MARLOLUM-238017 format. One line per field, with one value per residue (C-alpha): residue number from 1; residue in one letter; z, x, y. Coordinates in Angstrom, 1 decimal, decimal comma, always signed. Layout:
! residues N
nr	[NUM  ...];
rest	[a  ...];
Z	[Z  ...];
X	[X  ...];
Y	[Y  ...];
END
This chain:
! residues 484
nr	[1  2  3  4  5  6  7  8  9  10  11  12  13  14  15  16  17  18  19  20  21  22  23  24  25  26  27  28  29  30  31  32  33  34  35  36  37  38  39  40  41  42  43  44  45  46  47  48  49  50  51  52  53  54  55  56  57  58  59  60  61  62  63  64  65  66  67  68  69  70  71  72  73  74  75  76  77  78  79  80  81  82  83  84  85  86  87  88  89  90  91  92  93  94  95  96  97  98  99  100  101  102  103  104  105  106  107  108  109  110  111  112  113  114  115  116  117  118  119  120  121  122  123  124  125  126  127  128  129  130  131  132  133  134  135  136  137  138  139  140  141  142  143  144  145  146  147  148  149  150  151  152  153  154  155  156  157  158  159  160  161  162  163  164  165  166  167  168  169  170  171  172  173  174  175  176  177  178  179  180  181  182  183  184  185  186  187  188  189  190  191  192  193  194  195  196  197  198  199  200  201  202  203  204  205  206  207  208  209  210  211  212  213  214  215  216  217  218  219  220  221  222  223  224  225  226  227  228  229  230  231  232  233  234  235  236  237  238  239  240  241  242  243  244  245  246  247  248  249  250  251  252  253  254  255  256  257  258  259  260  261  262  263  264  265  266  267  268  269  270  271  272  273  274  275  276  277  278  279  280  281  282  283  284  285  286  287  288  289  290  291  292  293  294  295  296  297  298  299  300  301  302  303  304  305  306  307  308  309  310  311  312  313  314  315  316  317  318  319  320  321  322  323  324  325  326  327  328  329  330  331  332  333  334  335  336  337  338  339  340  341  342  343  344  345  346  347  348  349  350  351  352  353  354  355  356  357  358  359  360  361  362  363  364  365  366  367  368  369  370  371  372  373  374  375  376  377  378  379  380  381  382  383  384  385  386  387  388  389  390  391  392  393  394  395  396  397  398  399  400  401  402  403  404  405  406  407  408  409  410  411  412  413  414  415  416  417  418  419  420  421  422  423  424  425  426  427  428  429  430  431  432  433  434  435  436  437  438  439  440  441  442  443  444  445  446  447  448  449  450  451  452  453  454  455  456  457  458  459  460  461  462  463  464  465  466  467  468  469  470  471  472  473  474  475  476  477  478  479  480  481  482  483  484];
rest	[x  x  x  x  x  x  x  x  x  x  x  x  x  x  x  x  x  x  x  x  x  x  x  x  x  x  x  x  x  x  x  x  x  x  x  x  x  x  x  x  x  x  x  x  x  x  x  x  x  x  x  x  x  x  x  x  x  x  x  x  x  x  x  x  x  x  x  x  x  x  x  x  x  x  x  x  x  x  x  x  x  x  x  x  x  x  x  x  x  x  x  x  x  x  x  x  x  x  x  x  x  x  x  x  x  x  x  x  x  x  x  x  x  x  x  x  x  x  x  x  x  x  x  x  x  x  x  x  x  x  x  x  x  x  x  x  x  x  x  x  x  x  x  x  x  x  x  x  x  x  x  x  x  x  x  x  x  x  x  x  x  x  x  x  x  x  x  x  x  x  x  x  x  x  x  x  x  x  x  x  x  x  x  x  x  x  x  x  x  x  x  x  x  x  x  x  x  x  x  x  x  x  x  x  x  x  x  x  x  x  x  x  x  x  x  x  x  x  x  x  x  x  x  x  x  x  x  x  x  x  x  x  x  x  x  x  x  x  x  x  x  x  x  x  x  x  x  x  x  x  x  x  x  x  x  x  x  x  x  x  x  x  x  x  x  x  x  x  x  x  x  x  x  x  x  x  x  x  x  x  x  x  x  x  x  x  x  x  x  x  x  x  x  x  x  x  x  x  x  x  x  x  x  x  x  x  x  x  x  x  x  x  x  x  x  x  x  x  x  x  x  x  x  x  x  x  x  x  x  x  x  x  x  x  x  x  x  x  x  x  x  x  x  x  x  x  x  x  x  x  x  x  x  x  x  x  x  x  x  x  x  x  x  x  x  x  x  x  x  x  x  x  x  x  x  x  x  x  x  x  x  x  x  x  x  x  x  x  x  x  x  x  x  x  x  x  x  x  x  x  x  x  x  x  x  x  x  x  x  x  x  x  x  x  x  x  x  x  x  x  x  x  x  x  x  x  x  x  x  x  x  x  x  x  x  x  x  x  x  x  x  x  x  x  x  x  x  x  x  x  x  x  x  x  x  x  x  x  x  x  x  x  x  x  x  x  x  x  x  x  x  x  x  x  x  x  x  x  x  x  x  x  x  x];
Z	[+51,4  +49,3  +46,3  +43,8  +45,4  +45,4  +41,7  +40,9  +42,7  +41,0  +37,7  +38,5  +39,4  +36,2  +34,2  +35,8  +35,2  +31,6  +31,3  +32,8  +30,4  +27,5  +27,9  +26,7  +23,8  +23,7  +20,8  +20,4  +19,8  +17,6  +18,3  +22,1  +22,1  +24,6  +25,1  +25,2  +26,8  +25,8  +27,9  +26,1  +27,8  +26,8  +27,5  +25,0  +21,8  +18,8  +20,9  +18,8  +19,7  +19,1  +16,6  +18,9  +22,2  +23,6  +26,8  +25,1  +24,1  +27,6  +29,9  +33,0  +34,9  +33,0  +34,6  +32,6  +33,9  +32,5  +31,6  +31,0  +27,7  +29,4  +30,0  +33,8  +35,0  +38,5  +40,2  +41,0  +40,6  +37,3  +35,8  +35,1  +34,3  +33,7  +35,0  +38,4  +39,9  +41,2  +43,5  +44,1  +47,2  +45,2  +42,7  +45,5  +46,9  +43,5  +43,2  +46,8  +45,8  +48,4  +50,3  +53,4  +54,7  +52,3  +53,4  +52,0  +49,8  +48,0  +47,6  +46,2  +43,7  +42,7  +42,2  +40,0  +38,1  +37,4  +36,3  +33,9  +32,5  +31,8  +30,4  +28,1  +26,8  +26,1  +24,3  +22,1  +21,2  +20,1  +18,1  +16,3  +15,3  +16,7  +19,0  +17,9  +18,1  +19,9  +21,9  +25,6  +28,3  +26,6  +28,8  +29,2  +29,0  +30,1  +29,2  +29,9  +27,4  +25,3  +24,2  +20,5  +20,6  +22,3  +19,6  +16,8  +18,3  +18,6  +15,0  +13,8  +15,9  +14,5  +10,9  +11,6  +13,0  +10,1  +7,7  +9,6  +9,6  +5,9  +5,3  +7,5  +5,7  +2,3  +3,5  +4,8  +1,5  -0,4  +1,7  +1,3  -2,4  -3,5  -1,2  -2,8  -6,3  -5,5  -5,4  -8,7  -10,2  -8,7  -10,2  -13,5  -13,3  -12,4  -15,3  -17,6  -16,3  -16,8  -20,3  -21,2  -19,8  -21,8  -24,9  -24,3  -24,2  -27,4  -29,2  -31,2  -29,4  -31,3  -31,1  -30,1  -30,5  -27,9  -30,3  -28,3  -31,3  -31,4  -34,5  -35,8  -39,2  -40,6  -43,9  -44,8  -48,0  -49,9  -50,3  -54,0  -53,2  -50,4  -52,5  -55,6  -56,7  -56,1  -53,2  -53,6  -50,9  -49,7  -52,0  -49,6  -47,1  -44,4  -41,9  -39,1  -36,5  -34,0  -33,5  -34,4  -35,8  -36,8  -40,3  -42,3  -45,4  -47,5  -50,8  -52,8  -55,3  -58,7  -59,2  -62,7  -61,7  -61,0  -57,8  -56,9  -53,2  -53,2  -54,9  -52,2  -49,4  -51,0  -51,2  -47,6  -45,9  -48,1  -47,7  -43,9  -43,6  -45,7  -43,5  -40,4  -42,0  -43,1  -39,8  -39,5  -42,9  -42,3  -39,0  -40,7  -43,2  -41,0  -37,5  -38,7  -39,5  -42,3  -44,6  -47,9  -50,1  -52,8  -50,5  -49,5  -53,1  -53,9  -50,9  -52,1  -55,6  -53,9  -52,1  -55,2  -57,1  -54,3  -54,5  -58,3  -57,5  -55,0  -57,5  -60,2  -57,9  -57,0  -60,6  -61,4  -58,6  -59,8  -63,6  -63,9  -65,5  -63,2  -64,1  -62,2  -59,0  -59,8  -56,8  -55,7  -52,9  -50,2  -47,6  -44,7  -42,6  -39,6  -37,9  -35,1  -37,4  -40,7  -42,3  -45,9  -47,9  -51,3  -53,4  -56,5  -57,9  -56,2  -52,7  -50,0  -47,9  -45,3  -42,6  -39,6  -38,0  -34,9  -34,8  -31,3  -31,4  -28,5  -28,3  -28,1  -25,0  -23,3  -20,1  -19,1  -17,4  -20,3  -22,4  -25,7  -28,9  -30,8  -34,5  -36,5  -40,1  -42,6  -45,7  -48,6  -50,0  -53,6  -56,5  -56,7  -59,0  -61,1  -64,9  -67,6  -67,1  -64,1  -62,3  -64,3  -62,2  -61,8  -60,3  -59,1  -61,9  -64,3  -66,5  -63,7  -64,4  -61,8  -62,6  -61,8  -58,2  -56,0  -52,9  -50,3  -47,5  -44,7  -41,1  -38,4  -36,3  -36,0  -37,4  -35,0  -37,2  -40,4  -42,4  -45,4  -47,1  -50,2  -52,8  -51,4  -48,1  -49,9  -51,7  -48,4  -46,6  -49,3  -52,0  -55,5  -56,5  -53,2  -52,0  -48,6  -46,2  -43,8  -40,2  -39,3  -39,6  -36,8  -34,6  -35,2  -34,5  -31,2  -30,1  -31,1  -29,2  -26,2  -26,3  -26,9  -30,5  -30,9  -34,0  -34,0  -33,8  -36,9  -38,7  -37,7  -39,1  -42,4  -43,0  -41,7  -44,0  -44,0  -44,8  -47,8  -49,3  -52,7  -53,0  -55,5  -52,9  -53,2  -50,3  -47,6  -45,7  -43,3  -41,5  -38,8  -36,7  -34,0  -31,3  -28,2  -28,2  -25,9  -26,5  -26,3];
X	[-51,5  -52,6  -50,8  -53,1  -52,5  -48,7  -48,7  -50,8  -48,3  -45,4  -47,1  -47,6  -44,0  -42,9  -45,3  -43,9  -40,4  -41,1  -42,6  -39,4  -37,3  -39,4  -37,6  -34,3  -33,1  -30,4  -28,1  -24,7  -21,5  -19,6  -16,2  -16,6  -18,9  -21,1  -24,8  -25,6  -28,5  -29,0  -31,5  -33,6  -35,8  -39,3  -40,6  -38,3  -39,9  -39,2  -36,8  -35,0  -33,0  -29,3  -27,6  -24,8  -23,4  -20,1  -18,2  -16,2  -19,3  -20,9  -19,4  -20,9  -19,8  -20,3  -20,3  -19,7  -21,7  -20,9  -23,7  -23,9  -25,0  -28,3  -29,2  -28,8  -27,0  -25,6  -27,0  -24,6  -24,1  -25,6  -25,6  -29,2  -31,0  -29,8  -26,3  -27,3  -26,0  -28,6  -28,3  -31,1  -32,0  -32,4  -34,6  -36,6  -37,2  -38,3  -40,7  -42,0  -42,4  -40,2  -37,0  -38,2  -37,4  -37,7  -38,9  -37,8  -40,8  -39,8  -36,2  -37,5  -39,6  -36,5  -34,4  -37,1  -37,3  -33,6  -33,6  -36,4  -34,5  -31,4  -33,5  -35,4  -32,1  -30,8  -34,0  -34,0  -30,3  -31,2  -34,2  -31,9  -29,6  -26,6  -25,2  -21,7  -21,3  -18,4  -17,6  -17,4  -18,6  -20,2  -21,1  -24,0  -23,2  -25,9  -24,9  -26,8  -29,3  -28,4  -30,5  -31,1  -28,9  -26,1  -26,4  -26,3  -23,1  -21,6  -22,5  -20,9  -17,8  -17,6  -17,9  -15,2  -13,0  -13,6  -12,7  -9,5  -8,7  -9,2  -7,0  -4,3  -4,5  -4,2  -1,2  +0,5  -0,2  +1,3  +4,4  +4,5  +3,9  +7,3  +8,9  +6,8  +7,7  +11,4  +11,8  +9,9  +12,3  +15,2  +13,8  +13,4  +17,0  +18,3  +16,3  +17,7  +21,3  +20,9  +19,5  +22,4  +24,9  +23,3  +23,4  +27,0  +27,8  +26,0  +27,4  +30,6  +33,5  +35,8  +39,6  +40,7  +44,4  +46,1  +48,7  +51,6  +53,5  +56,6  +58,8  +61,7  +63,4  +66,2  +67,7  +70,1  +71,9  +70,5  +72,2  +73,0  +74,7  +76,8  +77,8  +78,8  +82,5  +82,5  +80,1  +77,6  +76,4  +72,8  +70,8  +67,8  +67,3  +64,7  +63,8  +61,2  +60,5  +57,8  +58,8  +57,5  +55,0  +55,1  +56,6  +57,9  +60,2  +61,7  +63,6  +64,9  +67,7  +67,4  +69,9  +70,6  +71,5  +75,2  +74,8  +71,2  +72,0  +72,9  +69,6  +67,7  +69,6  +69,0  +65,3  +64,9  +67,1  +65,8  +62,1  +62,4  +64,1  +61,4  +58,6  +60,3  +60,5  +56,8  +55,5  +53,0  +51,5  +51,5  +49,7  +47,0  +46,5  +46,6  +45,5  +42,3  +39,2  +38,2  +41,1  +40,2  +41,7  +42,3  +44,6  +46,4  +46,9  +48,4  +50,8  +51,9  +52,7  +54,6  +56,8  +57,5  +58,4  +60,8  +62,3  +62,9  +64,7  +66,9  +68,0  +68,5  +70,8  +72,7  +73,2  +74,5  +77,0  +78,5  +78,1  +75,9  +72,6  +69,6  +68,8  +72,0  +70,1  +66,8  +64,9  +61,5  +59,9  +57,3  +56,1  +53,6  +52,8  +50,5  +48,4  +45,9  +42,9  +44,1  +47,2  +48,5  +50,6  +52,3  +54,3  +56,3  +57,3  +57,2  +57,6  +54,9  +52,7  +50,6  +48,4  +46,9  +43,6  +42,3  +38,8  +37,5  +35,4  +33,2  +31,4  +27,7  +27,7  +30,5  +29,9  +31,2  +34,2  +35,1  +38,1  +37,7  +39,4  +41,4  +41,6  +44,2  +43,4  +46,2  +45,5  +47,9  +47,6  +48,1  +49,1  +52,3  +53,9  +55,5  +55,7  +55,0  +58,3  +60,3  +62,3  +60,4  +58,9  +58,6  +61,2  +61,5  +63,2  +62,6  +60,3  +57,9  +54,3  +51,7  +49,5  +52,3  +52,3  +49,9  +48,6  +45,9  +44,3  +42,6  +41,3  +43,7  +41,0  +41,5  +45,0  +47,2  +50,2  +51,9  +54,7  +56,8  +59,0  +61,2  +60,4  +63,1  +61,1  +57,8  +58,6  +58,2  +55,7  +53,1  +51,4  +52,5  +49,1  +48,8  +45,8  +47,1  +50,0  +51,9  +50,8  +54,5  +53,8  +51,2  +53,7  +56,2  +53,6  +52,6  +56,2  +56,9  +54,0  +54,9  +58,5  +59,9  +61,1  +64,8  +66,6  +69,0  +65,9  +64,5  +67,9  +68,1  +64,7  +65,5  +68,6  +67,3  +67,6  +63,9  +63,2  +65,4  +65,2  +63,5  +63,8  +65,7  +68,4  +67,6  +68,1  +65,5  +64,4  +61,5  +60,1  +57,5  +55,0  +52,7  +50,6  +48,8  +45,0  +42,1  +38,7  +35,5];
Y	[-56,5  -59,4  -60,8  -59,0  -55,7  -56,3  -57,3  -54,2  -51,9  -53,6  -53,2  -49,6  -49,1  -50,8  -48,6  -45,5  -46,7  -47,3  -43,8  -42,5  -44,6  -43,4  -40,0  -41,7  -43,8  -46,4  -47,3  -48,9  -47,1  -49,6  -48,1  -48,3  -51,2  -49,5  -48,8  -45,1  -43,6  -40,0  -38,2  -35,6  -33,1  -34,1  -30,6  -28,9  -27,8  -30,0  -32,1  -34,7  -37,7  -37,1  -39,4  -40,2  -39,3  -40,1  -39,6  -36,8  -34,9  -35,0  -32,4  -34,1  -37,2  -40,4  -43,8  -46,9  -49,8  -53,2  -55,6  -59,3  -60,8  -61,6  -58,0  -57,8  -54,7  -54,2  -51,1  -48,3  -44,6  -43,5  -40,0  -39,4  -36,2  -32,7  -32,8  -34,4  -37,6  -40,0  -43,0  -45,6  -43,7  -40,5  -42,2  -43,7  -40,2  -39,0  -41,8  -41,1  -37,5  -35,7  -35,4  -37,2  -40,6  -43,4  -46,8  -50,1  -50,3  -47,1  -48,3  -51,5  -49,6  -47,5  -50,6  -52,1  -48,9  -48,8  -52,4  -51,6  -48,7  -50,9  -53,7  -51,3  -49,9  -53,4  -54,4  -51,3  -51,9  -55,4  -54,1  -51,7  -54,6  -52,9  -55,5  -56,8  -60,5  -61,9  -58,7  -59,1  -56,8  -53,8  -50,8  -48,5  -44,8  -42,4  -38,8  -35,7  -34,2  -31,2  -28,4  -27,7  -24,6  -26,6  -29,3  -26,7  -25,2  -28,7  -29,5  -26,3  -27,0  -30,6  -29,3  -26,7  -29,5  -31,7  -28,9  -28,2  -31,9  -32,2  -29,2  -30,7  -34,0  -32,3  -30,4  -33,5  -35,3  -32,3  -32,7  -36,5  -36,6  -35,3  -37,8  -40,6  -39,3  -39,3  -43,1  -43,3  -40,8  -42,8  -46,0  -44,4  -43,1  -46,6  -48,1  -45,4  -46,1  -49,8  -49,3  -47,0  -49,5  -52,3  -50,1  -49,3  -53,0  -53,7  -50,7  -51,4  -49,9  -47,5  -47,2  -43,7  -42,8  -40,7  -39,2  -40,6  -41,7  -43,8  -44,0  -46,1  -46,5  -48,7  -49,6  -52,5  -53,3  -56,2  -59,5  -58,9  -55,6  -57,2  -60,2  -58,3  -58,4  -54,7  -54,2  -51,5  -49,1  -49,3  -47,1  -46,8  -43,9  -44,0  -41,3  -41,0  -38,3  -37,3  -33,7  -31,2  -33,7  -37,4  -37,9  -40,7  -40,3  -43,1  -42,9  -45,8  -45,0  -46,6  -49,5  -48,3  -44,8  -44,1  -42,1  -42,8  -43,1  -39,4  -38,6  -40,6  -38,8  -35,4  -36,1  -37,3  -34,6  -31,8  -32,5  -33,1  -29,7  -28,1  -29,6  -28,2  -24,8  -24,9  -26,2  -23,4  -24,1  -27,8  -27,2  -25,2  -28,0  -31,0  -29,8  -28,1  -30,0  -27,5  -28,4  -30,0  -32,8  -30,3  -28,2  -31,4  -32,3  -29,0  -29,3  -32,8  -31,5  -28,6  -31,1  -33,1  -29,9  -29,0  -32,5  -32,2  -28,9  -30,6  -33,3  -30,7  -28,7  -31,8  -32,7  -29,2  -29,3  -32,6  -31,8  -34,9  -35,7  -35,6  -39,2  -40,2  -39,3  -41,1  -42,4  -43,4  -41,4  -42,0  -39,5  -39,6  -36,5  -36,7  -34,0  -33,7  -34,0  -35,4  -36,9  -37,1  -39,4  -39,3  -41,8  -41,7  -45,1  -48,5  -49,5  -50,1  -47,8  -49,7  -48,3  -50,1  -49,5  -51,3  -52,9  -53,8  -56,9  -58,0  -61,3  -60,9  -63,2  -61,4  -59,5  -56,1  -57,6  -60,0  -59,4  -57,8  -59,0  -56,5  -57,1  -55,0  -54,3  -53,5  -51,5  -50,9  -47,4  -46,5  -48,8  -50,7  -48,1  -50,8  -50,5  -53,1  -54,8  -56,0  -53,2  -50,7  -47,8  -44,1  -41,8  -38,3  -36,4  -33,5  -35,7  -36,5  -35,5  -34,5  -37,4  -39,8  -38,6  -40,6  -38,9  -39,2  -37,1  -38,9  -38,3  -39,3  -41,0  -44,7  -44,7  -46,8  -47,7  -46,7  -48,2  -47,1  -49,6  -49,9  -52,5  -54,8  -55,1  -54,9  -58,1  -60,0  -57,8  -56,8  -58,8  -58,0  -56,7  -54,7  -56,6  -57,5  -57,0  -59,3  -59,6  -59,1  -55,4  -55,5  -57,3  -54,6  -51,9  -53,6  -53,9  -50,3  -48,7  -50,8  -49,5  -53,0  -52,8  -52,3  -51,3  -54,2  -56,5  -54,9  -55,3  -58,9  -59,5  -57,8  -59,8  -63,1  -66,1  -66,8  -63,2  -62,8  -66,3  -66,2  -62,5  -60,4  -59,4  -55,7  -53,3  -53,3  -50,3  -49,5  -46,5  -47,1  -45,1  -46,5  -44,9  -46,0  -46,0  -46,4  -48,2  -46,1];
END
């Protein structure tokens, strides 16, 4: 056979191989980086080339044959046709047209045909611009062809699977969403907590009393009374109690009255007994938030009326004039919601409230500064001339009785004093009070104030120097408190 004849035969073989290859199409599966040859029956009506075919979608055997970047593919066992496996020998027999012996020429034709099929697939993949650069060793997959009915069933199954997958994803998202929302809620709660903490630091703190009251009272004779040729008794009487409720009582007998010390004692002992008897009425007045100042005023006038009666009875017993028992009188009665005070004549009545001051630059752990505020209640009660004042007697008028009704909140200390002590502790015009009172309140609520300490202070040289030498008496109340 001459060269022209051999070239013609090879050309014929190549043509037949290309015709066989025309029954398939190649494309690249990007995910697997493989060339796919999907065989389609050219005799089927309206046969269409499938969009994609993978090893999972082909029920028959699939062989992956690597190729080089230059398009040469080693021959091997390839699935080719309708579920049948072909070798080069089988292909040679098909080309020869029978099942008989196959000579070397026929096998050569088969090998050339298979190379042409592989090269054709590679050329078409390049033409479709589906080759991935930089990816090594792609493979050729040649699955079996599928009928239109089979493809329709597969398409329906894929749609069903996609629908189920979407439903599953939505269900998972619905389960995950509350878990994702929870951290947001926690973050919001943390922000809210931080904001509340910051607001609590900037908000002015209030002093809240715990009603654990402590009391103390003392009276001492003034220097002028002790140094007289005929010593005179102390004409002041002070009293304090915390049961059944905190009360302070103080009476200062008039120096010009013959037995004023008896009048002072009668007022203090008689009124304290009356308050104990009327505890139920006092509780309804001071322990209820609905009580009014008018009711408190009427109660104060009732106490003074009873005091006048006590002095009148005392005068009748001794066949004396009521004026011989003249005395000034101060009262403070505390409740759970409110407290009241009254005064007749001079003396001093001072209350303490605590203000909590926090530096703007202070942190939560920084110490806070407590600032006590002392307030003098009522007017001085002194007349136009020295030693002129008002006393409890039959000539006393209601308008001469000073009284007040105030909420208990914020009250941390209270002091009643005679005019002898007020000379040193309260300004003459009543505009301010000495800080010595706050020191006594602090020691009293801490349980450190002793009666002998109080007496020593009242008779100390620095305390009485420059004073009139009158009797000095004090009645104190102080309570613990917390900051809120």
